[in-house]
Backbone of each chain as nested JSON, in Angstrom:
{
  "chains": [
    {"id": "A", "residues": [
      {"number": 1, "name": "MET", "atoms": {"N": [106.054, 89.007, 46.91], "CA": [106.075, 90.577, 46.705], "C": [104.579, 90.731, 46.972]}},
      {"number": 2, "name": "LYS", "atoms": {"N": [104.33, 91.79, 47.499], "CA": [102.428, 92.185, 47.997], "C": [102.163, 92.828, 47.059]}},
      {"number": 3, "name": "ILE", "atoms": {"N": [100.265, 92.522, 46.372], "CA": [99.939, 93.72, 46.108], "C": [98.893, 94.417, 47.337]}},
      {"number": 4, "name": "CYS", "atoms": {"N": [98.888, 95.644, 47.234], "CA": [98.488, 96.515, 48.36], "C": [97.687, 97.715, 47.039]}},
      {"number": 5, "name": "GLN", "atoms": {"N": [96.933, 98.099, 48.463], "CA": [96.09, 99.464, 47.591], "C": [96.959, 100.781, 48.218]}},
      {"number": 6, "name": "VAL", "atoms": {"N": [97.314, 101.621, 47.841], "CA": [97.664, 103.149, 48.093], "C": [96.303, 103.282, 48.705]}},
      {"number": 7, "name": "GLU", "atoms": {"N": [96.677, 103.8, 50.205], "CA": [95.211, 105.728, 50.916], "C": [95.259, 106.673, 50.587]}},
      {"number": 8, "name": "ARG", "atoms": {"N": [96.803, 107.041, 51.594], "CA": [97.217, 108.105, 50.954], "C": [98.452, 108.353, 51.627]}},
      {"number": 9, "name": "PRO", "atoms": {"N": [98.953, 109.735, 51.186], "CA": [100.764, 109.938, 51.928], "C": [100.581, 110.068, 53.799]}},
      {"number": 10, "name": "LEU", "atoms": {"N": [102.03, 109.535, 54.251], "CA": [102.144, 109.886, 56.166], "C": [102.563, 110.67, 55.888]}},
      {"number": 11, "name": "VAL", "atoms": {"N": [101.92, 111.433, 56.834], "CA": [103.037, 112.655, 57.291], "C": [103.574, 112.159, 58.784]}},
      {"number": 12, "name": "SER", "atoms": {"N": [105.218, 112.339, 58.732], "CA": [105.509, 112.092, 59.968], "C": [106.939, 113.308, 59.962]}},
      {"number": 13, "name": "THR", "atoms": {"N": [106.613, 114.418, 60.393], "CA": [107.673, 114.931, 60.509], "C": [109.296, 114.616, 61.711]}},
      {"number": 14, "name": "ASN", "atoms": {"N": [108.594, 114.391, 62.653], "CA": [109.834, 113.713, 63.916], "C": [110.409, 112.787, 63.507]}},
      {"number": 15, "name": "ARG", "atoms": {"N": [110.965, 112.286, 62.219], "CA": [111.159, 110.646, 62.268], "C": [112.887, 110.686, 61.966]}},
      {"number": 16, "name": "ILE", "atoms": {"N": [113.688, 109.67, 61.981], "CA": [114.725, 109.276, 62.21], "C": [115.351, 110.283, 60.794]}},
      {"number": 17, "name": "ALA", "atoms": {"N": [116.927, 110.31, 61.481], "CA": [117.31, 110.855, 59.593], "C": [117.32, 110.655, 58.56]}},
      {"number": 18, "name": "MET", "atoms": {"N": [117.901, 108.734, 58.535], "CA": [118.366, 108.385, 58.141], "C": [117.613, 108.241, 57.174]}},
      {"number": 19, "name": "MET", "atoms": {"N": [115.724, 108.16, 57.155], "CA": [114.926, 108.077, 56.293], "C": [114.933, 109.404, 55.328]}},
      {"number": 20, "name": "GLU", "atoms": {"N": [115.82, 110.379, 55.628], "CA": [116.308, 111.346, 54.928], "C": [114.108, 111.84, 54.536]}},
      {"number": 21, "name": "HIS", "atoms": {"N": [114.353, 112.19, 53.097], "CA": [112.642, 112.836, 52.65], "C": [112.244, 112.222, 51.603]}},
      {"number": 22, "name": "LYS", "atoms": {"N": [112.417, 111.037, 52.015], "CA": [111.324, 109.657, 50.771], "C": [110.035, 110.16, 51.335]}},
      {"number": 23, "name": "LEU", "atoms": {"N": [108.946, 109.786, 50.604], "CA": [107.712, 110.216, 50.298], "C": [107.172, 108.52, 50.754]}},
      {"number": 24, "name": "LEU", "atoms": {"N": [106.537, 108.566, 52.104], "CA": [106.07, 107.513, 52.983], "C": [104.29, 107.35, 52.269]}},
      {"number": 25, "name": "GLN", "atoms": {"N": [104.146, 105.778, 51.937], "CA": [102.67, 106.328, 51.502], "C": [101.28, 104.733, 52.945]}},
      {"number": 26, "name": "VAL", "atoms": {"N": [100.629, 105.203, 52.989], "CA": [99.604, 103.729, 54.06], "C": [99.311, 103.334, 52.781]}},
      {"number": 27, "name": "VAL", "atoms": {"N": [100.097, 101.883, 52.806], "CA": [98.858, 101.41, 51.714], "C": [98.14, 99.783, 52.731]}},
      {"number": 28, "name": "LYS", "atoms": {"N": [97.041, 99.85, 51.898], "CA": [96.37, 98.941, 52.556], "C": [96.52, 97.035, 51.678]}},
      {"number": 29, "name": "ASP", "atoms": {"N": [96.764, 96.201, 52.633], "CA": [97.671, 94.697, 52.674], "C": [96.044, 94.075, 53.354]}},
      {"number": 30, "name": "GLY", "atoms": {"N": [95.157, 93.463, 51.924], "CA": [93.881, 92.836, 52.458], "C": [93.557, 93.98, 53.895]}},
      {"number": 31, "name": "SER", "atoms": {"N": [93.787, 93.088, 55.366], "CA": [92.474, 94.158, 56.281], "C": [93.483, 94.162, 57.072]}},
      {"number": 32, "name": "SER", "atoms": {"N": [94.489, 95.141, 56.645], "CA": [95.603, 95.257, 57.485], "C": [95.64, 96.563, 57.065]}},
      {"number": 33, "name": "LYS", "atoms": {"N": [96.454, 97.643, 57.632], "CA": [96.938, 98.969, 56.887], "C": [98.699, 98.67, 57.344]}},
      {"number": 34, "name": "ALA", "atoms": {"N": [99.512, 99.499, 56.52], "CA": [101.363, 99.35, 56.704], "C": [101.498, 100.682, 55.942]}},
      {"number": 35, "name": "VAL", "atoms": {"N": [102.811, 100.542, 56.447], "CA": [103.372, 101.863, 55.927], "C": [104.701, 101.785, 54.862]}},
      {"number": 36, "name": "ALA", "atoms": {"N": [104.543, 102.153, 53.382], "CA": [105.283, 101.542, 52.574], "C": [106.508, 102.887, 52.12]}},
      {"number": 37, "name": "VAL", "atoms": {"N": [107.44, 103.092, 52.214], "CA": [108.513, 103.551, 51.176], "C": [107.726, 104.088, 50.101]}},
      {"number": 38, "name": "ASP", "atoms": {"N": [107.56, 104.905, 49.186], "CA": [107.256, 105.15, 47.802], "C": [108.401, 105.489, 46.955]}},
      {"number": 39, "name": "ALA", "atoms": {"N": [108.902, 104.746, 46.145], "CA": [110.082, 104.988, 45.514], "C": [109.464, 105.036, 43.503]}},
      {"number": 40, "name": "VAL", "atoms": {"N": [108.538, 105.18, 43.291], "CA": [107.818, 105.581, 41.991], "C": [106.615, 106.522, 42.318]}},
      {"number": 41, "name": "GLY", "atoms": {"N": [106.215, 107.273, 43.398], "CA": [105.169, 107.969, 42.9], "C": [104.384, 107.446, 42.416]}},
      {"number": 42, "name": "ALA", "atoms": {"N": [103.489, 106.631, 43.701], "CA": [101.929, 106.199, 43.244], "C": [100.999, 106.975, 43.661]}},
      {"number": 43, "name": "LYS", "atoms": {"N": [100.196, 107.356, 43.517], "CA": [98.786, 108.954, 44.02], "C": [98.147, 107.113, 44.423]}},
      {"number": 44, "name": "PRO", "atoms": {"N": [97.278, 107.98, 45.501], "CA": [96.273, 107.204, 46.483], "C": [94.839, 106.593, 45.749]}},
      {"number": 45, "name": "GLY", "atoms": {"N": [94.896, 105.699, 45.766], "CA": [94.259, 105.089, 45.07], "C": [94.494, 103.781, 44.019]}},
      {"number": 46, "name": "ASP", "atoms": {"N": [95.718, 103.838, 43.506], "CA": [96.637, 103.307, 43.107], "C": [96.65, 101.225, 43.096]}},
      {"number": 47, "name": "TRP", "atoms": {"N": [96.524, 100.836, 42.513], "CA": [97.135, 99.205, 43.097], "C": [98.351, 99.28, 42.825]}},
      {"number": 48, "name": "VAL", "atoms": {"N": [99.334, 98.934, 43.733], "CA": [100.505, 98.402, 43.606], "C": [101.619, 97.237, 44.412]}},
      {"number": 49, "name": "ILE", "atoms": {"N": [102.465, 96.877, 44.462], "CA": [103.403, 96.47, 43.837], "C": [104.321, 96.793, 45.488]}},
      {"number": 50, "name": "CYS", "atoms": {"N": [104.555, 95.943, 46.281], "CA": [105.667, 96.275, 47.474], "C": [106.675, 95.142, 47.981]}},
      {"number": 51, "name": "VAL", "atoms": {"N": [107.578, 95.304, 48.058], "CA": [108.038, 94.271, 48.365], "C": [108.961, 94.712, 50.019]}},
      {"number": 52, "name": "GLY", "atoms": {"N": [109.191, 93.434, 50.255], "CA": [109.622, 93.662, 52.014], "C": [110.819, 92.818, 51.825]}},
      {"number": 53, "name": "SER", "atoms": {"N": [111.627, 92.989, 53.131], "CA": [112.931, 92.575, 54.255], "C": [114.277, 93.261, 53.163]}},
      {"number": 54, "name": "SER", "atoms": {"N": [114.906, 92.612, 52.857], "CA": [116.311, 93.005, 52.662], "C": [116.419, 93.976, 51.394]}},
      {"number": 55, "name": "ALA", "atoms": {"N": [115.777, 93.593, 50.461], "CA": [115.157, 93.91, 49.295], "C": [114.951, 95.556, 48.967]}},
      {"number": 56, "name": "ALA", "atoms": {"N": [113.825, 95.208, 50.482], "CA": [112.865, 97.374, 50.545], "C": [114.032, 98.091, 50.767]}},
      {"number": 57, "name": "ARG", "atoms": {"N": [114.959, 97.601, 51.826], "CA": [116.197, 98.183, 51.41], "C": [117.149, 98.983, 50.258]}},
      {"number": 58, "name": "GLU", "atoms": {"N": [117.113, 98.313, 49.565], "CA": [117.998, 98.319, 48.509], "C": [116.755, 99.312, 47.307]}},
      {"number": 59, "name": "ALA", "atoms": {"N": [115.686, 98.652, 47.458], "CA": [114.336, 99.21, 46.906], "C": [114.127, 100.896, 47.261]}},
      {"number": 60, "name": "ALA", "atoms": {"N": [114.202, 100.887, 47.971], "CA": [114.331, 102.207, 48.399], "C": [115.667, 103.323, 48.616]}},
      {"number": 61, "name": "GLY", "atoms": {"N": [116.364, 103.016, 48.0], "CA": [117.426, 103.742, 47.578], "C": [119.233, 103.278, 48.243]}},
      {"number": 62, "name": "SER", "atoms": {"N": [119.613, 102.982, 49.052], "CA": [120.075, 102.318, 49.264], "C": [120.912, 101.03, 50.461]}},
      {"number": 63, "name": "LYS", "atoms": {"N": [121.605, 100.818, 50.785], "CA": [121.988, 99.175, 51.136], "C": [121.728, 99.662, 52.597]}},
      {"number": 64, "name": "GLY", "atoms": {"N": [122.268, 100.526, 52.875], "CA": [121.851, 101.2, 54.789], "C": [120.286, 101.75, 54.213]}},
      {"number": 65, "name": "TYR", "atoms": {"N": [119.521, 101.683, 53.48], "CA": [118.311, 102.607, 53.842], "C": [117.267, 101.68, 55.028]}},
      {"number": 66, "name": "PRO", "atoms": {"N": [117.228, 102.26, 56.019], "CA": [115.934, 101.465, 56.861], "C": [114.654, 101.297, 56.434]}},
      {"number": 67, "name": "SER", "atoms": {"N": [114.217, 100.395, 55.346], "CA": [113.116, 100.01, 55.277], "C": [112.542, 98.676, 55.328]}},
      {"number": 68, "name": "ASP", "atoms": {"N": [111.578, 98.523, 55.844], "CA": [111.08, 96.808, 55.047], "C": [110.088, 96.782, 54.495]}},
      {"number": 69, "name": "LEU", "atoms": {"N": [109.606, 97.685, 54.028], "CA": [108.261, 97.791, 52.845], "C": [108.822, 98.976, 51.978]}},
      {"number": 70, "name": "THR", "atoms": {"N": [108.579, 98.806, 50.506], "CA": [108.94, 99.514, 49.502], "C": [107.959, 99.107, 48.732]}},
      {"number": 71, "name": "ILE", "atoms": {"N": [107.312, 100.681, 47.935], "CA": [106.893, 100.269, 46.533], "C": [107.582, 100.115, 45.492]}},
      {"number": 72, "name": "VAL", "atoms": {"N": [107.761, 98.588, 44.679], "CA": [107.957, 99.362, 43.976], "C": [107.535, 99.433, 42.543]}},
      {"number": 73, "name": "GLY", "atoms": {"N": [106.186, 99.114, 42.121], "CA": [105.199, 99.54, 40.637], "C": [104.255, 99.356, 41.282]}},
      {"number": 74, "name": "ILE", "atoms": {"N": [103.886, 100.0, 39.71], "CA": [102.202, 100.381, 40.045], "C": [101.669, 99.538, 38.512]}},
      {"number": 75, "name": "ILE", "atoms": {"N": [100.771, 98.652, 38.955], "CA": [99.939, 97.723, 38.425], "C": [99.512, 98.338, 37.308]}},
      {"number": 76, "name": "ASP", "atoms": {"N": [98.717, 97.878, 36.158], "CA": [98.559, 99.366, 35.318], "C": [96.405, 98.257, 35.338]}},
      {"number": 77, "name": "HIS", "atoms": {"N": [96.354, 96.737, 35.057], "CA": [95.369, 96.544, 35.496], "C": [95.048, 95.25, 36.748]}},
      {"number": 78, "name": "TRP", "atoms": {"N": [93.777, 96.618, 37.979], "CA": [94.013, 95.628, 39.356], "C": [92.418, 95.827, 39.609]}},
      {"number": 79, "name": "PRO", "atoms": {"N": [91.733, 95.38, 40.035], "CA": [91.599, 93.714, 39.852], "C": [91.217, 93.15, 38.932]}},
      {"number": 80, "name": "PRO", "atoms": {"N": [91.478, 91.914, 38.417], "CA": [91.477, 91.65, 37.418], "C": [90.168, 91.551, 37.179]}},
      {"number": 81, "name": "GLU", "atoms": {"N": [88.799, 90.395, 37.733], "CA": [87.629, 90.693, 37.584], "C": [86.936, 91.814, 36.55]}},
      {"number": 82, "name": "THR", "atoms": {"N": [88.05, 92.73, 37.186], "CA": [86.984, 94.215, 36.434], "C": [87.689, 94.573, 35.017]}},
      {"number": 83, "name": "GLU", "atoms": {"N": [88.822, 93.263, 34.817], "CA": [89.278, 93.435, 32.991], "C": [87.859, 93.805, 32.138]}},
      {"number": 84, "name": "ALA", "atoms": {"N": [86.908, 93.015, 32.228], "CA": [85.901, 93.168, 31.418], "C": [85.166, 94.114, 31.245]}},
      {"number": 85, "name": "GLN", "atoms": {"N": [84.882, 94.527, 32.116], "CA": [84.066, 95.731, 32.135], "C": [85.271, 97.063, 31.859]}},
      {"number": 86, "name": "GLU", "atoms": {"N": [86.334, 97.146, 32.135], "CA": [87.097, 98.599, 32.368], "C": [87.621, 98.092, 30.391]}},
      {"number": 87, "name": "ASP", "atoms": {"N": [87.558, 97.062, 30.162], "CA": [87.666, 97.074, 28.071], "C": [86.959, 97.452, 27.62]}},
      {"number": 88, "name": "ALA", "atoms": {"N": [85.21, 97.063, 28.138], "CA": [83.928, 97.588, 27.61], "C": [83.682, 99.893, 27.788]}},
      {"number": 89, "name": "ASP", "atoms": {"N": [84.758, 100.115, 28.851], "CA": [84.616, 101.121, 28.968], "C": [85.311, 101.693, 27.975]}},
      {"number": 90, "name": "SER", "atoms": {"N": [86.707, 101.141, 27.558], "CA": [88.263, 101.729, 27.132], "C": [87.251, 101.789, 25.77]}},
      {"number": 91, "name": "GLN", "atoms": {"N": [86.42, 100.615, 25.447], "CA": [86.129, 100.934, 23.641], "C": [84.844, 101.483, 23.403]}},
      {"number": 92, "name": "GLY", "atoms": {"N": [84.113, 101.782, 24.818], "CA": [82.581, 102.561, 24.726], "C": [83.042, 103.714, 23.934]}}
    ]},
    {"id": "B", "residues": [
      {"number": 1, "name": "MET", "atoms": {"N": [106.04, 98.489, 56.84], "CA": [106.3, 98.548, 58.273], "C": [105.057, 99.058, 58.887]}},
      {"number": 2, "name": "GLN", "atoms": {"N": [104.168, 98.513, 60.205], "CA": [103.564, 98.456, 60.915], "C": [103.456, 99.595, 61.185]}},
      {"number": 3, "name": "ILE", "atoms": {"N": [102.591, 100.687, 62.111], "CA": [101.749, 101.494, 62.568], "C": [101.24, 100.985, 64.273]}},
      {"number": 4, "name": "LEU", "atoms": {"N": [101.719, 102.032, 65.461], "CA": [101.709, 100.883, 66.462], "C": [101.525, 102.211, 66.987]}},
      {"number": 5, "name": "LYS", "atoms": {"N": [101.035, 101.788, 68.689], "CA": [100.708, 102.548, 69.139], "C": [101.953, 102.693, 70.746]}},
      {"number": 6, "name": "VAL", "atoms": {"N": [102.311, 103.877, 70.725], "CA": [103.237, 103.822, 72.115], "C": [102.565, 103.583, 73.437]}},
      {"number": 7, "name": "GLU", "atoms": {"N": [102.765, 102.74, 74.456], "CA": [102.055, 102.755, 75.229], "C": [103.286, 103.334, 76.85]}},
      {"number": 8, "name": "GLY", "atoms": {"N": [104.215, 103.184, 76.469], "CA": [105.228, 103.881, 77.592], "C": [106.525, 102.893, 77.183]}},
      {"number": 9, "name": "SER", "atoms": {"N": [107.766, 103.825, 78.592], "CA": [108.878, 102.692, 78.3], "C": [109.185, 101.944, 79.134]}},
      {"number": 10, "name": "LEU", "atoms": {"N": [109.947, 101.346, 78.525], "CA": [110.432, 99.875, 79.43], "C": [111.875, 99.783, 80.133]}},
      {"number": 11, "name": "THR", "atoms": {"N": [112.279, 99.936, 81.328], "CA": [113.208, 99.804, 81.141], "C": [114.362, 98.221, 81.465]}},
      {"number": 12, "name": "CYS", "atoms": {"N": [115.127, 97.766, 81.308], "CA": [115.725, 96.91, 81.218], "C": [117.606, 97.37, 81.64]}},
      {"number": 13, "name": "THR", "atoms": {"N": [117.716, 97.085, 82.944], "CA": [119.08, 96.935, 83.092], "C": [120.245, 95.82, 83.162]}},
      {"number": 14, "name": "SER", "atoms": {"N": [119.145, 94.64, 83.614], "CA": [120.813, 94.031, 83.031], "C": [120.023, 93.24, 81.314]}},
      {"number": 15, "name": "ARG", "atoms": {"N": [121.187, 93.436, 80.633], "CA": [121.266, 93.063, 79.114], "C": [122.543, 92.88, 78.377]}},
      {"number": 16, "name": "ILE", "atoms": {"N": [122.375, 92.87, 77.22], "CA": [123.729, 91.909, 76.507], "C": [124.302, 93.517, 75.809]}},
      {"number": 17, "name": "ASP", "atoms": {"N": [125.707, 93.29, 76.163], "CA": [126.089, 95.073, 75.433], "C": [125.518, 94.732, 74.121]}},
      {"number": 18, "name": "GLY", "atoms": {"N": [125.453, 94.205, 73.152], "CA": [124.998, 94.771, 72.08], "C": [123.819, 95.611, 72.023]}},
      {"number": 19, "name": "LEU", "atoms": {"N": [122.984, 95.509, 72.822], "CA": [121.983, 96.919, 72.616], "C": [122.864, 98.081, 73.37]}},
      {"number": 20, "name": "LYS", "atoms": {"N": [124.119, 98.376, 73.598], "CA": [124.407, 99.358, 74.208], "C": [123.852, 100.73, 74.604]}},
      {"number": 21, "name": "TYR", "atoms": {"N": [123.423, 101.689, 74.06], "CA": [122.888, 101.985, 74.331], "C": [120.841, 102.923, 74.105]}},
      {"number": 22, "name": "SER", "atoms": {"N": [120.555, 101.782, 73.494], "CA": [119.2, 102.093, 73.096], "C": [117.994, 101.977, 74.598]}},
      {"number": 23, "name": "VAL", "atoms": {"N": [116.508, 102.873, 73.691], "CA": [115.781, 102.843, 74.685], "C": [114.875, 102.084, 74.27]}},
      {"number": 24, "name": "PHE", "atoms": {"N": [114.638, 101.722, 75.154], "CA": [112.932, 100.357, 74.77], "C": [111.69, 101.521, 75.329]}},
      {"number": 25, "name": "ARG", "atoms": {"N": [111.003, 101.153, 74.24], "CA": [108.919, 101.79, 74.185], "C": [108.172, 100.584, 73.891]}},
      {"number": 26, "name": "VAL", "atoms": {"N": [106.908, 100.432, 74.793], "CA": [106.611, 99.106, 74.83], "C": [104.964, 99.93, 74.082]}},
      {"number": 27, "name": "LEU", "atoms": {"N": [104.89, 98.92, 72.629], "CA": [103.599, 99.327, 71.424], "C": [102.651, 98.133, 71.499]}},
      {"number": 28, "name": "THR", "atoms": {"N": [101.591, 99.118, 70.962], "CA": [100.611, 97.738, 71.042], "C": [99.976, 98.036, 70.037]}},
      {"number": 29, "name": "ASP", "atoms": {"N": [99.397, 97.318, 68.907], "CA": [98.461, 97.392, 68.579], "C": [96.694, 97.383, 68.585]}},
      {"number": 30, "name": "LEU", "atoms": {"N": [95.652, 97.614, 68.225], "CA": [94.25, 97.843, 68.657], "C": [93.976, 96.053, 69.167]}},
      {"number": 31, "name": "SER", "atoms": {"N": [94.843, 95.378, 68.899], "CA": [94.039, 94.092, 69.409], "C": [94.838, 94.091, 70.864]}},
      {"number": 32, "name": "GLY", "atoms": {"N": [95.877, 94.583, 71.327], "CA": [96.226, 94.69, 72.324], "C": [97.385, 93.898, 72.098]}},
      {"number": 33, "name": "LYS", "atoms": {"N": [97.945, 93.424, 71.245], "CA": [99.325, 92.764, 71.28], "C": [100.128, 93.709, 71.55]}},
      {"number": 34, "name": "LYS", "atoms": {"N": [101.517, 93.023, 72.665], "CA": [102.14, 94.096, 72.884], "C": [103.741, 93.663, 72.77]}},
      {"number": 35, "name": "GLN", "atoms": {"N": [104.338, 94.83, 71.706], "CA": [106.365, 94.574, 71.213], "C": [106.742, 95.525, 72.244]}},
      {"number": 36, "name": "VAL", "atoms": {"N": [107.811, 95.511, 72.24], "CA": [108.638, 96.344, 72.227], "C": [110.033, 96.356, 71.5]}},
      {"number": 37, "name": "ALA", "atoms": {"N": [109.759, 98.053, 71.279], "CA": [110.73, 98.223, 70.092], "C": [112.183, 99.002, 70.626]}},
      {"number": 38, "name": "THR", "atoms": {"N": [112.887, 99.952, 69.807], "CA": [113.376, 100.534, 70.285], "C": [113.481, 101.951, 69.611]}},
      {"number": 39, "name": "ASP", "atoms": {"N": [113.679, 103.267, 70.457], "CA": [113.515, 104.075, 69.965], "C": [114.497, 105.655, 69.72]}},
      {"number": 40, "name": "PRO", "atoms": {"N": [114.846, 105.814, 68.586], "CA": [115.992, 106.849, 68.504], "C": [115.054, 108.433, 68.508]}},
      {"number": 41, "name": "VAL", "atoms": {"N": [113.534, 108.255, 68.478], "CA": [113.235, 109.706, 68.21], "C": [112.732, 110.169, 69.083]}},
      {"number": 42, "name": "GLY", "atoms": {"N": [112.303, 109.235, 70.147], "CA": [111.757, 109.889, 71.272], "C": [110.117, 109.853, 71.504]}},
      {"number": 43, "name": "ALA", "atoms": {"N": [109.982, 108.91, 71.326], "CA": [108.338, 108.917, 71.721], "C": [107.867, 109.272, 72.637]}},
      {"number": 44, "name": "LYS", "atoms": {"N": [106.638, 109.764, 72.55], "CA": [105.4, 109.431, 74.378], "C": [105.053, 108.973, 74.256]}},
      {"number": 45, "name": "PRO", "atoms": {"N": [104.399, 107.995, 75.398], "CA": [102.57, 107.598, 75.191], "C": [101.894, 108.531, 74.787]}},
      {"number": 46, "name": "GLY", "atoms": {"N": [101.149, 107.097, 74.098], "CA": [100.156, 108.22, 73.289], "C": [100.34, 108.859, 72.146]}},
      {"number": 47, "name": "ASN", "atoms": {"N": [101.092, 108.357, 71.188], "CA": [101.92, 108.493, 70.407], "C": [101.744, 107.897, 69.462]}},
      {"number": 48, "name": "TRP", "atoms": {"N": [101.288, 107.615, 67.836], "CA": [101.013, 106.601, 66.974], "C": [102.599, 107.049, 66.111]}},
      {"number": 49, "name": "VAL", "atoms": {"N": [102.964, 105.805, 66.444], "CA": [104.456, 106.089, 65.382], "C": [104.313, 105.038, 64.332]}},
      {"number": 50, "name": "TYR", "atoms": {"N": [105.086, 104.954, 63.69], "CA": [105.219, 103.49, 61.976], "C": [106.703, 102.993, 62.911]}},
      {"number": 51, "name": "VAL", "atoms": {"N": [106.848, 101.508, 62.543], "CA": [108.202, 101.185, 63.062], "C": [108.486, 100.242, 61.868]}},
      {"number": 52, "name": "VAL", "atoms": {"N": [110.389, 99.956, 61.746], "CA": [110.96, 99.191, 60.549], "C": [110.777, 97.938, 61.655]}},
      {"number": 53, "name": "SER", "atoms": {"N": [110.68, 96.612, 60.567], "CA": [111.179, 95.294, 61.835], "C": [112.32, 94.671, 60.362]}},
      {"number": 54, "name": "GLY", "atoms": {"N": [112.76, 93.823, 61.207], "CA": [113.622, 93.01, 60.565], "C": [115.228, 93.53, 60.459]}},
      {"number": 55, "name": "SER", "atoms": {"N": [116.084, 93.235, 59.768], "CA": [117.226, 93.885, 60.014], "C": [117.416, 94.984, 59.1]}},
      {"number": 56, "name": "ALA", "atoms": {"N": [116.088, 95.587, 58.54], "CA": [116.631, 97.046, 58.45], "C": [115.921, 97.931, 59.665]}},
      {"number": 57, "name": "ALA", "atoms": {"N": [115.814, 97.131, 60.765], "CA": [115.678, 97.677, 61.724], "C": [117.126, 98.172, 63.288]}},
      {"number": 58, "name": "ARG", "atoms": {"N": [117.965, 97.211, 62.142], "CA": [119.216, 97.546, 63.119], "C": [119.936, 98.734, 62.403]}},
      {"number": 59, "name": "TYR", "atoms": {"N": [119.237, 99.018, 60.926], "CA": [120.268, 100.652, 60.458], "C": [119.174, 101.578, 61.155]}},
      {"number": 60, "name": "ALA", "atoms": {"N": [118.034, 100.942, 61.097], "CA": [117.128, 102.116, 61.326], "C": [117.61, 103.073, 62.975]}},
      {"number": 61, "name": "ALA", "atoms": {"N": [118.068, 101.771, 63.735], "CA": [118.432, 102.52, 65.195], "C": [119.851, 103.425, 65.469]}},
      {"number": 62, "name": "GLY", "atoms": {"N": [120.956, 104.08, 64.047], "CA": [121.62, 104.642, 64.153], "C": [122.77, 103.778, 64.142]}},
      {"number": 63, "name": "ASP", "atoms": {"N": [122.711, 102.637, 64.57], "CA": [124.496, 101.816, 64.97], "C": [123.737, 100.472, 64.097]}},
      {"number": 64, "name": "PHE", "atoms": {"N": [124.429, 99.867, 62.719], "CA": [124.108, 98.606, 62.754], "C": [124.192, 97.469, 63.574]}},
      {"number": 65, "name": "GLU", "atoms": {"N": [125.299, 97.983, 64.668], "CA": [125.913, 96.622, 65.318], "C": [124.527, 96.661, 66.506]}},
      {"number": 66, "name": "ILE", "atoms": {"N": [124.066, 97.933, 66.944], "CA": [122.438, 97.278, 68.276], "C": [121.685, 96.221, 67.593]}},
      {"number": 67, "name": "LEU", "atoms": {"N": [121.528, 95.005, 68.503], "CA": [120.789, 94.007, 67.945], "C": [119.629, 94.057, 68.256]}},
      {"number": 68, "name": "THR", "atoms": {"N": [119.006, 94.729, 67.259], "CA": [117.123, 94.925, 67.562], "C": [116.756, 94.463, 66.561]}},
      {"number": 69, "name": "ASP", "atoms": {"N": [115.646, 94.225, 66.569], "CA": [114.884, 93.509, 65.024], "C": [113.636, 94.53, 65.159]}},
      {"number": 70, "name": "LEU", "atoms": {"N": [112.943, 95.4, 65.924], "CA": [112.024, 96.701, 66.103], "C": [112.558, 98.117, 66.13]}},
      {"number": 71, "name": "THR", "atoms": {"N": [112.064, 98.973, 65.617], "CA": [112.867, 100.479, 65.975], "C": [111.578, 101.336, 65.823]}},
      {"number": 72, "name": "ILE", "atoms": {"N": [111.607, 102.236, 65.811], "CA": [110.254, 103.018, 65.847], "C": [111.005, 103.977, 64.718]}},
      {"number": 73, "name": "GLY", "atoms": {"N": [110.57, 104.215, 63.531], "CA": [110.9, 104.943, 62.391], "C": [110.366, 106.533, 62.388]}},
      {"number": 74, "name": "GLY", "atoms": {"N": [109.349, 106.724, 63.398], "CA": [109.018, 107.782, 63.464], "C": [107.397, 108.281, 63.735]}},
      {"number": 75, "name": "ILE", "atoms": {"N": [107.675, 110.129, 64.298], "CA": [105.814, 109.392, 64.742], "C": [105.39, 110.364, 64.36]}},
      {"number": 76, "name": "ILE", "atoms": {"N": [104.015, 109.915, 63.745], "CA": [103.01, 110.155, 63.081], "C": [102.364, 111.461, 62.9]}},
      {"number": 77, "name": "ASP", "atoms": {"N": [101.992, 112.264, 62.077], "CA": [101.554, 113.44, 62.891], "C": [100.079, 113.827, 62.65]}},
      {"number": 78, "name": "PHE", "atoms": {"N": [99.716, 112.781, 61.919], "CA": [97.893, 112.598, 62.162], "C": [97.553, 111.561, 61.591]}},
      {"number": 79, "name": "TRP", "atoms": {"N": [97.363, 110.986, 63.144], "CA": [96.256, 109.654, 62.91], "C": [95.947, 109.718, 64.589]}},
      {"number": 80, "name": "SER", "atoms": {"N": [94.787, 108.461, 64.011], "CA": [93.796, 107.915, 65.304], "C": [93.469, 106.965, 65.421]}},
      {"number": 81, "name": "ASP", "atoms": {"N": [92.755, 105.806, 66.13], "CA": [92.428, 104.31, 66.377], "C": [91.453, 104.659, 65.007]}},
      {"number": 82, "name": "ASP", "atoms": {"N": [91.001, 105.594, 64.449], "CA": [90.15, 104.458, 63.897], "C": [90.579, 104.844, 62.203]}},
      {"number": 83, "name": "ASP", "atoms": {"N": [91.278, 105.34, 62.311], "CA": [92.094, 105.499, 60.934], "C": [93.449, 104.411, 60.803]}},
      {"number": 84, "name": "MET", "atoms": {"N": [92.626, 103.242, 61.601], "CA": [93.426, 101.644, 61.758], "C": [92.155, 101.194, 60.843]}},
      {"number": 85, "name": "LYS", "atoms": {"N": [91.033, 101.213, 61.19], "CA": [90.147, 100.574, 60.5], "C": [90.21, 100.532, 58.619]}},
      {"number": 86, "name": "VAL", "atoms": {"N": [89.931, 99.231, 57.965], "CA": [89.995, 99.134, 56.389], "C": [88.585, 99.868, 55.998]}},
      {"number": 87, "name": "GLU", "atoms": {"N": [88.505, 100.359, 55.689], "CA": [87.504, 100.394, 55.057], "C": [87.057, 99.915, 53.447]}},
      {"number": 88, "name": "SER", "atoms": {"N": [86.393, 99.192, 52.643], "CA": [86.484, 98.546, 51.582], "C": [86.367, 99.446, 50.579]}},
      {"number": 89, "name": "VAL", "atoms": {"N": [87.546, 100.621, 49.695], "CA": [87.82, 100.912, 48.794], "C": [87.59, 100.369, 47.362]}},
      {"number": 90, "name": "VAL", "atoms": {"N": [86.332, 100.31, 47.015], "CA": [86.422, 99.757, 45.567], "C": [86.591, 100.566, 44.606]}}
    ]}
  ]
}
């Protein structure tokens, strides 16, 4: 599973009907951008976990849902190296 | 799901039955790599689209028997070449 950062929602009115009304997000995966179905409701700037291949279909809704990348979780603390700084902020 | 640009159509009359009635589009990314995808939405050259790959592409094509591994999922409303660049947001 990949760790990506959500950039912004993707608007695509002219899309295949099987995608229904699920929210699509533009996610940054290292140096490339991709589109993921959002199953948890992440907001721009969130660090999230994305699952691919056949698991992405079930995570997005049903076995037949046409997705090959789905956001399955929002990470609480990421990236870790700023952990100390975050703790300092929370205590400060 | 990748974001690619539609370059044009591709006709392929002699092909296997498994592809049935699907329409082909040639897609490119900014590095020039070309791929072919089936198109259930009717994208035009110059449109930016997102594509579904792998086994999900067969569901996206509308009929699981269609033997494709890349299908256009939809045409993106607001997108351009410079949206593809990734600026590092800390």
